[in-house]
Residue, then its C-alpha position, 0 to 999 in steps of 0.5 A: m512492476i516490481f514485487d519485492k517479497e519479504g515473508n508474508t509482505s510484498i513491497v510493490y514499486q515501479e519507476k517512471i510511470s503515471i499513477t494510473t498506469f501503476l494502478d492498472n499494473l497493480n490490478n493486473g498483477y494483483d493475483k500474485v500478491k492478494d494473499d500478502n500484506l501490501i506496501l506500495n512504495l510511491f517514492s518514485f512519483e515526484k508529484l503526488i497529491a492526496g487525490d492520487v493516493l485516493e485512487f488506491l482506496e477501492l483496492s485498499r478496501k478489497h485487500k483489507k476485506n481479506e484481512k491483509s494490510f495495505v500501506i502506501v509509502t510516500n513523503k509527499v502526502s500525509y496521513n492527515e490528507v486522506p481518509e482513515e481507510i487508507m494507511v499512508t506512512p512517510t517511510l518503509q520502516e513505518a509501513k513494516d511496523i504498521i503491518e506488524m501491529e495489524e498482524i498482532e491485532r488480527d491474531l488477538g482478534l481485535 
């Protein structure tokens, strides 16, 4: 599992594994990134469906309770295919933009 830290945001990715293994590895390494905004880069997964993204819902809820952003990056599942609770974007730049907007909202108390 690779954690690429940029300021207060960690981008998490790993090559050639299953979603279940990725999620297990992320849960095991969560203490390293629990205080950061998280971007999960899922571009390495060739076959990805909405059900796979929903596997991250519990972790997303947990992370957002700590007032941190949680964004999944994939172009294989659109944000329309998953509940509003889980943020999905097709590009890394959009994920960074969402985190920036959410940080502004938190600073303003919205």
